[in-house]
C-alpha positions as CSV (number, residue, x, y, z in Angstrom):
1,M,37.7,19.1,-58.6
2,T,34.6,18.9,-56.2
3,T,36.4,16.5,-53.8
4,S,39.5,18.6,-53.6
5,T,37.3,21.7,-52.7
6,A,35.5,19.7,-50.0
7,D,38.7,18.4,-48.7
8,K,40.2,21.9,-48.5
9,L,37.0,23.3,-46.9
10,R,37.2,20.6,-44.3
11,D,40.8,21.1,-43.6
12,G,40.2,24.8,-43.1
13,V,37.3,24.3,-40.8
14,A,39.6,21.8,-38.8
15,R,42.6,24.2,-38.6
16,L,40.1,27.0,-37.3
17,A,38.6,24.8,-34.7
18,A,42.0,23.6,-33.5
19,R,43.1,27.5,-33.3
20,I,40.1,28.3,-31.2
21,V,40.6,25.5,-28.8
22,E,44.3,26.4,-28.5
23,R,43.6,30.0,-27.8
24,R,40.8,29.1,-25.4
25,A,43.3,26.6,-23.5
26,K,45.9,29.5,-23.4
27,Q,43.3,31.9,-21.9
28,L,42.2,29.4,-19.1
29,A,45.9,28.6,-18.4
30,K,46.6,32.4,-18.0
31,E,43.6,32.8,-15.8
32,E,44.5,30.0,-13.5
33,A,48.2,31.0,-13.2
34,T,47.0,34.6,-12.2
35,T,44.4,33.4,-9.7
36,R,47.2,31.1,-8.2
37,S,49.7,33.8,-8.0
38,G,47.1,36.0,-6.3
39,A,46.4,33.4,-3.7
40,E,49.9,32.4,-3.0
41,S,50.8,36.1,-2.2
42,P,48.0,37.7,-0.5
43,G,50.1,40.5,1.0
44,T,51.3,41.9,-2.4
45,E,48.4,44.1,-3.7
46,T,48.6,46.3,-6.7
47,P,48.5,49.9,-6.0
48,E,45.3,51.6,-6.1
49,S,46.4,54.2,-8.7
50,S,48.1,51.4,-11.0
51,R,45.2,49.1,-10.8
52,P,42.8,49.0,-14.0
53,P,39.2,50.0,-13.4
54,G,37.2,47.0,-12.6
55,T,40.2,44.8,-11.4
56,P,39.6,43.5,-7.8
57,P,42.0,44.2,-5.0
58,G,45.0,41.8,-5.3
59,G,45.2,41.9,-8.9
60,G,43.8,39.5,-11.5
61,R,40.5,39.1,-13.2
62,R,37.3,39.1,-11.4
63,P,36.2,35.4,-10.8
64,A,33.0,34.0,-12.3
65,P,29.8,34.9,-10.3
66,S,29.3,31.2,-9.8
67,A,32.7,30.6,-8.2
68,A,32.4,33.7,-6.1
69,L,29.3,32.3,-4.3
70,P,29.9,30.0,-1.3
71,W,29.3,26.4,-2.3
72,G,26.4,26.0,0.3
73,L,24.6,29.1,-1.2
74,R,25.1,27.4,-4.7
75,V,23.7,24.1,-3.5
76,A,20.6,25.8,-1.9
77,A,20.0,27.6,-5.3
78,E,20.1,24.4,-7.1
79,A,17.9,22.8,-4.8
80,A,15.6,25.7,-4.8
81,W,14.8,26.0,-8.5
82,R,14.2,22.2,-8.6
83,L,11.8,22.5,-5.8
84,L,10.0,25.4,-7.5
85,A,9.8,23.2,-10.6
86,L,8.3,20.4,-8.6
87,A,5.9,22.7,-6.8
88,G,4.7,24.0,-10.2
89,L,4.2,20.4,-11.7
90,V,2.2,19.6,-8.5
91,W,0.0,22.8,-8.8
92,V,-0.6,22.0,-12.5
93,L,-1.7,18.4,-11.4
94,V,-3.9,19.6,-8.8
95,Q,-5.6,22.1,-11.2
96,I,-6.2,19.5,-13.8
97,I,-7.6,17.2,-11.1
98,G,-9.8,19.9,-9.8
99,S,-11.2,20.5,-13.2
100,I,-12.1,16.9,-13.8
101,S,-12.8,16.0,-10.1
102,L,-16.0,14.5,-10.9
103,L,-14.3,11.8,-13.1
104,V,-11.2,11.4,-10.9
105,L,-13.4,10.8,-7.9
106,A,-15.8,8.5,-9.8
107,F,-12.8,6.3,-10.8
108,A,-11.5,6.3,-7.5
109,A,-14.8,5.3,-6.0
110,G,-15.1,2.6,-8.7
111,L,-11.9,1.1,-7.6
112,L,-12.8,1.0,-4.0
113,V,-16.1,-0.7,-4.9
114,T,-14.2,-3.1,-7.1
115,A,-11.9,-3.9,-4.4
116,L,-14.7,-4.6,-2.1
117,L,-16.7,-6.9,-4.6
118,Q,-13.7,-8.4,-6.8
119,P,-12.9,-11.2,-4.1
120,T,-16.6,-12.5,-4.4
121,V,-16.3,-12.6,-8.3
122,A,-13.0,-14.6,-7.8
123,W,-14.7,-17.1,-5.3
124,L,-17.8,-17.6,-7.9
125,K,-15.3,-18.2,-10.7
126,R,-13.4,-20.7,-8.7
127,H,-16.7,-22.6,-8.1
128,R,-17.2,-22.9,-12.0
129,V,-19.4,-20.0,-12.4
130,G,-18.8,-18.0,-15.7
131,R,-17.1,-14.7,-15.7
132,G,-20.2,-12.9,-17.1
133,L,-22.6,-14.4,-14.5
134,A,-20.3,-14.0,-11.6
135,T,-19.6,-10.3,-12.5
136,A,-23.4,-9.6,-13.0
137,T,-24.6,-11.4,-9.8
138,T,-21.8,-9.7,-7.6
139,F,-22.5,-6.4,-9.2
140,I,-26.3,-6.3,-8.9
141,T,-26.1,-7.5,-5.2
142,G,-23.6,-5.2,-4.1
143,F,-25.1,-2.0,-5.3
144,V,-28.5,-3.2,-4.3
145,V,-27.3,-3.7,-0.8
146,I,-25.4,-0.4,-0.8
147,G,-28.4,1.3,-2.1
148,L,-30.7,-0.4,0.6
149,I,-28.5,0.8,3.4
150,G,-28.5,4.4,2.0
151,W,-32.3,4.3,1.7
152,F,-32.6,2.9,5.2
153,V,-30.5,5.7,6.9
154,A,-32.3,8.4,4.8
155,W,-35.6,6.9,5.8
156,Q,-34.7,6.8,9.6
157,V,-33.5,10.4,9.5
158,T,-36.8,11.6,7.8
159,E,-38.8,9.7,10.4
160,S,-37.0,11.0,13.2
161,L,-36.4,14.6,12.3
162,P,-39.8,16.0,13.8
163,T,-38.9,14.3,17.0
164,L,-35.4,15.7,16.9
165,T,-36.7,19.2,16.0
166,K,-39.0,19.3,19.0
167,R,-36.4,17.9,21.4
168,I,-34.1,20.8,20.0
169,Q,-36.8,23.3,20.5
170,D,-37.3,22.1,24.1
171,A,-33.6,22.2,24.7
172,I,-33.6,25.9,23.6
173,D,-36.4,26.8,25.7
174,E,-34.7,25.1,28.7
175,M,-31.5,26.8,28.1
176,Q,-33.5,30.3,28.1
177,R,-35.1,29.5,31.3
178,W,-31.7,28.4,32.9
179,A,-30.2,31.7,31.7
180,I,-32.9,33.8,33.3
181,K,-33.4,31.9,36.5
182,G,-29.8,30.2,36.7
183,P,-26.8,31.5,38.5
184,F,-26.0,34.3,36.1
185,H,-29.6,35.9,36.3
186,I,-29.4,37.3,32.7
187,P,-32.4,39.6,32.3
188,E,-35.3,38.4,30.4
189,E,-35.3,41.4,27.9
190,Q,-31.7,40.5,27.0
191,V,-32.6,36.9,26.4
192,N,-35.5,37.9,24.2
193,D,-33.4,40.2,22.4
194,I,-30.9,37.4,21.5
195,G,-33.8,35.6,20.0
196,K,-35.2,38.4,18.0
197,T,-31.7,39.0,16.7
198,L,-31.3,35.4,15.6
199,S,-34.7,35.5,13.9
200,K,-33.7,38.6,12.1
201,W,-30.6,37.2,10.9
202,L,-32.4,34.0,9.5
203,G,-34.7,36.4,7.9
204,D,-31.8,38.4,6.4
205,N,-30.2,35.2,5.1
206,S,-33.2,33.5,3.6
207,E,-31.8,34.6,0.0
208,A,-28.6,32.8,0.9
209,A,-30.5,29.9,2.1
210,T,-32.5,29.8,-1.3
211,S,-29.2,30.0,-3.2
212,A,-27.8,27.0,-1.2
213,G,-30.8,25.1,-1.7
214,L,-30.4,25.7,-5.6
215,A,-26.7,24.7,-5.2
216,G,-27.9,21.9,-3.5
217,V,-29.8,20.7,-6.5
218,T,-26.9,20.9,-8.7
219,V,-24.7,18.9,-6.1
220,L,-27.5,16.1,-6.1
221,M,-27.3,16.1,-10.0
222,E,-23.7,15.8,-9.8
223,F,-23.8,13.1,-7.1
224,L,-26.1,11.0,-9.2
225,S,-23.9,11.6,-12.2
226,G,-21.0,10.3,-10.1
227,V,-22.8,7.3,-8.8
228,A,-23.7,6.2,-12.4
229,L,-20.1,6.7,-13.6
230,T,-18.9,4.8,-10.5
231,M,-21.2,1.9,-11.3
232,F,-20.3,1.8,-15.1
233,I,-16.4,1.8,-13.9
234,S,-16.9,-0.9,-11.3
235,L,-18.7,-3.1,-13.8
236,F,-15.9,-3.1,-16.3
237,L,-13.2,-3.4,-13.8
238,L,-14.9,-6.4,-12.3
239,Y,-15.4,-8.0,-15.8
240,D,-12.3,-7.2,-17.3
241,G,-9.8,-5.8,-14.8
242,A,-7.0,-8.2,-15.8
243,R,-6.8,-7.1,-19.4
244,I,-7.1,-3.5,-18.5
245,W,-4.0,-4.1,-16.2
246,N,-2.1,-5.7,-19.0
247,W,-2.9,-2.9,-21.4
248,V,-1.7,-0.4,-18.6
249,L,1.6,-2.4,-18.3
250,K,2.2,-1.8,-22.1
251,L,2.4,2.0,-21.4
252,V,5.2,1.5,-18.8
253,P,8.8,1.6,-20.3
254,R,10.4,-1.8,-20.9
255,A,13.1,-1.5,-18.4
256,A,10.6,-0.8,-15.6
257,R,8.0,-3.0,-16.7
258,D,9.0,-6.2,-14.5
259,G,9.0,-4.2,-11.5
260,V,5.8,-2.5,-12.0
261,A,4.0,-5.8,-13.0
262,G,5.0,-7.1,-9.7
263,A,4.1,-4.0,-7.5
264,G,0.6,-4.0,-9.2
265,P,-0.7,-7.2,-7.5
266,H,0.7,-6.3,-4.1
267,A,-0.8,-2.6,-4.3
268,W,-4.3,-4.3,-5.3
269,A,-4.0,-6.7,-2.3
270,T,-3.4,-3.9,-0.1
271,L,-6.1,-2.0,-1.4
272,T,-8.6,-5.0,-1.2
273,G,-7.5,-5.6,2.3
274,Y,-8.0,-2.0,3.3
275,V,-11.5,-1.8,2.0
276,R,-12.6,-5.1,3.4
277,G,-11.2,-4.5,6.6
278,T,-12.5,-0.9,6.9
279,V,-16.0,-2.1,6.0
280,L,-15.9,-4.7,8.8
281,I,-14.5,-2.3,11.3
282,A,-17.1,0.5,10.3
283,F,-19.8,-2.1,10.8
284,I,-18.4,-3.0,14.2
285,D,-18.2,0.4,15.4
286,A,-21.8,1.4,13.9
287,V,-23.3,-1.7,15.8
288,F,-21.7,-1.1,19.2
289,I,-22.3,2.6,19.3
290,G,-25.7,2.4,17.9
291,L,-26.7,-0.2,20.4
292,G,-25.3,2.1,23.2
293,L,-27.4,5.0,21.7
294,L,-30.6,2.9,21.6
295,I,-29.9,1.6,25.2
296,L,-29.7,5.2,26.5
297,G,-32.7,6.4,24.7
298,V,-30.9,8.9,22.3
299,P,-33.2,9.7,19.4
300,L,-32.0,9.2,15.8
301,A,-29.8,6.3,17.1
302,V,-30.2,4.4,13.7
303,P,-29.1,7.4,11.7
304,L,-26.2,8.2,13.8
305,A,-25.2,4.7,13.6
306,G,-25.3,5.2,9.9
307,I,-23.2,8.2,9.9
308,I,-20.7,6.4,12.1
309,F,-20.5,3.6,9.6
310,I,-19.8,6.2,6.8
311,S,-17.4,8.5,8.6
312,A,-15.3,5.4,9.5
313,F,-14.0,5.5,6.0
314,V,-12.2,8.7,7.0
315,P,-9.7,7.3,9.8
316,I,-9.2,9.1,13.1
317,V,-10.9,12.3,11.8
318,G,-14.2,10.6,10.9
319,A,-14.5,8.8,14.1
320,A,-13.8,11.9,16.1
321,I,-16.6,13.9,14.1
322,S,-19.1,11.1,14.3
323,G,-18.6,10.6,18.0
324,A,-18.8,14.2,18.8
325,L,-22.0,14.5,16.8
326,S,-23.5,11.5,18.7
327,V,-22.6,13.4,22.1
328,L,-24.0,16.6,21.0
329,V,-27.3,15.1,19.9
330,A,-27.5,13.3,23.3
331,L,-26.6,16.5,25.0
332,V,-29.4,18.6,23.4
333,T,-32.0,15.8,23.6
334,N,-31.3,13.9,26.8
335,G,-29.3,16.0,28.8
336,L,-25.8,16.2,30.4
337,L,-25.7,12.8,32.0
338,T,-26.7,10.9,29.0
339,A,-24.1,12.8,26.9
340,V,-21.4,11.9,29.3
341,F,-22.3,8.0,28.9
342,V,-22.4,8.3,25.2
343,A,-19.0,9.9,25.2
344,C,-17.9,7.0,27.5
345,V,-19.4,4.6,24.9
346,V,-17.8,6.3,21.9
347,V,-14.4,6.4,23.4
348,L,-14.7,2.7,24.5
349,V,-15.4,1.6,21.2
350,Q,-12.6,3.8,19.5
351,V,-10.1,2.4,22.0
352,L,-11.1,-1.1,21.2
353,E,-11.0,-0.3,17.6
354,G,-7.3,1.2,17.5
355,H,-6.0,-1.5,19.8
356,V,-7.8,-4.8,19.0
357,F,-10.0,-4.3,15.7
358,Q,-7.5,-2.7,13.4
359,P,-4.4,-4.7,14.3
360,F,-6.3,-8.0,14.0
361,I,-8.4,-7.3,10.9
362,L,-6.1,-5.1,9.0
363,G,-2.8,-6.2,10.2
364,R,0.5,-5.1,8.8
365,M,-0.8,-4.8,5.2
366,V,-2.0,-1.4,5.4
367,R,0.0,0.1,8.5
368,V,0.4,3.7,7.9
369,H,1.6,6.3,10.7
370,P,-1.2,8.4,12.4
371,L,0.6,11.6,11.2
372,A,0.6,10.5,7.5
373,V,-3.1,9.6,7.8
374,V,-4.0,13.0,9.4
375,L,-2.1,14.8,7.0
376,A,-3.4,12.8,3.9
377,V,-7.0,13.3,5.2
378,V,-6.6,16.9,5.5
379,G,-5.0,17.2,2.1
380,G,-7.7,15.2,0.3
381,S,-10.4,17.3,1.8
382,L,-8.6,20.5,0.8
383,I,-8.5,19.2,-2.7
384,A,-11.6,17.4,-3.0
385,G,-13.9,17.8,0.0
386,I,-15.3,14.8,1.7
387,P,-14.7,12.4,-1.2
388,G,-11.0,13.4,-1.3
389,A,-10.6,12.8,2.4
390,V,-12.2,9.1,1.9
391,V,-9.9,8.4,-1.1
392,A,-6.7,9.8,0.4
393,V,-5.8,7.1,3.0
394,P,-6.4,4.0,0.6
395,L,-4.2,5.8,-1.9
396,M,-1.5,6.4,0.6
397,A,-1.5,2.8,1.7
398,V,-1.3,1.7,-2.0
399,I,1.6,4.0,-2.7
400,N,3.3,3.0,0.4
401,T,3.1,-0.7,-0.7
402,A,4.1,-0.1,-4.4
403,A,7.0,1.9,-3.2
404,G,8.2,-0.7,-0.8
405,Y,8.0,-3.4,-3.3
406,L,9.7,-1.2,-6.0
407,K,12.6,-0.4,-3.5
408,A,13.2,-4.2,-2.6
409,Y,12.9,-5.1,-6.4
410,A,15.7,-2.6,-7.3
411,E,17.8,-3.6,-4.4
412,D,17.7,-7.4,-5.5
413,H,18.4,-6.4,-9.1
414,H,21.3,-4.3,-8.3
415,A,22.8,-6.0,-5.4
416,P,25.1,-9.1,-6.2
417,E,23.0,-12.2,-6.0
418,P,24.3,-14.9,-3.6
419,A,24.8,-18.4,-4.8
420,L,21.8,-20.5,-4.7
421,P,21.5,-24.1,-3.9
422,A,20.9,-26.5,-6.8
423,T,17.4,-27.5,-5.6
424,G,16.1,-24.0,-5.5
425,G,15.2,-21.8,-8.6
426,S,16.5,-18.2,-8.7
427,A,13.2,-16.8,-9.6
428,F,11.6,-18.4,-6.5
429,G,14.3,-17.2,-4.2
430,Q,14.1,-13.8,-5.6
431,R,10.4,-13.4,-5.3
432,R,10.4,-14.9,-1.9
433,S,13.1,-12.3,-0.7
434,I,11.0,-9.3,-1.9
435,T,7.7,-10.7,-0.6
436,D,9.4,-11.3,2.9
437,R,10.7,-7.7,3.0
438,I,7.4,-5.8,2.1
439,G,5.1,-8.1,4.1
440,R,2.3,-10.4,2.8
441,G,2.1,-10.3,-1.1
442,A,-0.7,-10.8,-3.5
443,T,-1.1,-13.6,-5.8
444,S,-2.0,-13.0,-9.6
445,S,-5.6,-14.0,-8.8
446,S,-5.9,-10.8,-6.9
447,R,-5.5,-8.6,-9.8
448,P,-8.8,-6.4,-10.6
């Protein structure tokens, strides 16, 4: 009895569904026939008096709104809402990164420091030094050297600051005398009024300066926290980077795991080459420009060389800013002629860097277009200030390498594979073709 009732209910539902489908098919056929007849006889129009309200001229029903719109407009609308969705996703990501900027920047700095120190750990391990001892030795030595460089630059700035202040005051007095007795003959009262206005402005903004000082204390505390977190991250990446990378691979979908596993070492080799090459280029720039400043007798030559070294980690923009600062200090302290010589030294070193040092040291591994570099630096600085500008270019280089590898990997796995000679292995030939297309690759020993 129950089975018979269920069968009847099922048959009734099936008949109802078939009836609905048939009715819908008839309705669509009728609409298509009406539209076709209207298109074939455009000259025959229904009189205005006999046309039902809501019926368009020419008879027939109104077309669907999507069909009434031009094809190009529909494509633009489809692309627009997808772009809006992507823009919203990017905005959300930027907000998340901004809220945890200290953690993100510390992790990025830890990656850069690890890329700088990891080859030393690998070299010590190849010479039969234990992993723990090699990591501890490299970690302590590297951070001690970085700390000593920072302390030396700060000490030189502190020692030379009184001299620089006196030189700046002398330069201001000289400019006042030149304004009064020079070709413009500005009245002395007007020059004095400018000085009084400047003093009044400084006094009125003393409260703002105090607030800036308090904010500076907060920034200093955040900086020290970031340094401690960077050291912690670097230590564990140096010691256990391979296992961390294998754990990350487990989070990747199985279908894409092989491609990501191959792209990771190549991206890491790019990051390692970028960091080591940038450090060497920054050292060369600082030495040559610093020697030029010492020979020309510019005060704060050593601190300026330190600033040039640090600013070299921000390509193009950092070199321009540090060079302009050196020229400005030379102009204020030693006069126009010395500033011209300093500008010549800076330009000469930058030309050598762009045409000799970078192609020879960095090579093709991290080649990025200058426009992309500038846009990345500006975008990074807008998101996270100076640290963002430092991290932006290596991040772009890593993404560029990984994307190139994944593209080559996808092409090799979707294109028909040519027949290989019996003596060669297919895996070797496939890996070789990918590596040849994206440039020099990385071996498994270059993983963090």
